[in-house]
Residue, then its C-alpha position, 0 to 999 in steps of 0.5 A: m187284368q190290372g185290378s188283379f195285379i193291384i190287388d196282389e200289390l196291396v196284398n204284398n205291401l199293406p198290413k193285414e189289417e188294412i186289406h182286411k177292410l177291403e171289398v172288390y167289385t169287378f165288371a167285365a174283368a179281363a183278368n187271368h187270376f184273381t187271388n185272395a190270400a189265406c183264403i180257405a174255401g167256405r170260410p169268408k172270415g179266413c180270406l184276408i179280403r173278405h168280399i169279392e164279386h164279379y159281374a160279367n155279361s155273357k156275350d161280352f168279349v172281354s168277360r168271355w176271354g177274361v173272367l168267364n174263361s179264366s174262372k173255368a181253369p182246370a185244377n192242374l193249372s196255377s190260376q185261381f179265380i177267387g169271389k162270386l161271379f154273377e154272369r148276366p145273359g147279355s152283351g155289352h161292355m160299357l160299364n155304365q151303359h151295360y152293367l150299372d144301368t142294368m144292376f142299378p136302374i134309377d126310379h125317375n119318380t123318386g131319383r133313387v135306385a129302384d127297389t127291384n129290377e129284372f137282373m137282381e130278381i132272376l133266380v139262380d142256383e146257388m152253388t157252394v165251394l166244396g172244401g176247397r177242391r175244384n168242381v167239373p162244371k155240369f150244365n151252366t152252373k159250377s163252383v170252383l176253388g173260391v169261386s161260386r158261379f151264378v148263372i141262370p140254369q138251362s132248365p129247372s131240372s139243371a139246378s142243383g141247389t137252392m134257387k135264390p134271387i141275384s139280389e140275395l146273394s150280391r153284396l154290392w146290391k146291399y149298398r145301394n141308396g146308401m144302405s150298408p150291408v151287415l159285415 
């Protein structure tokens, strides 16, 4: 929850040029909102913060009452949850043990992050934001104002878009082992 309030404060107190350099990655967020000033759905360059990603375990109690619940808020509520949301089937709330070790496992032969892993190779239904309007969720996938939610479809027939591995959709993954993603 603190992260969303810190972002609100930074946006209110720092110049746009400085905020525009910021990238935000949350894990097990307890927040009830996550806004991004001047964000135009589907146009990252129109957003004050260019990249926001949220990672949540489906059975993490904090994620469940935080990001996973808040990102489903009905259209008539004022709360917004902006950014990509990657929901991993699993439990646990500890950052290193339940999130980072799963996403960035170390290859013990090289001492570097492995080039691939089970979580990053999960194929997910790529959802896009539709003209800034809220979308009613169907099955386990959804798109909300500024939120693209990526979860494993219940069955291939429930997939509604293009199937891609999480590694192609996650900007954070592109920073592993000292690499740098393209702006």
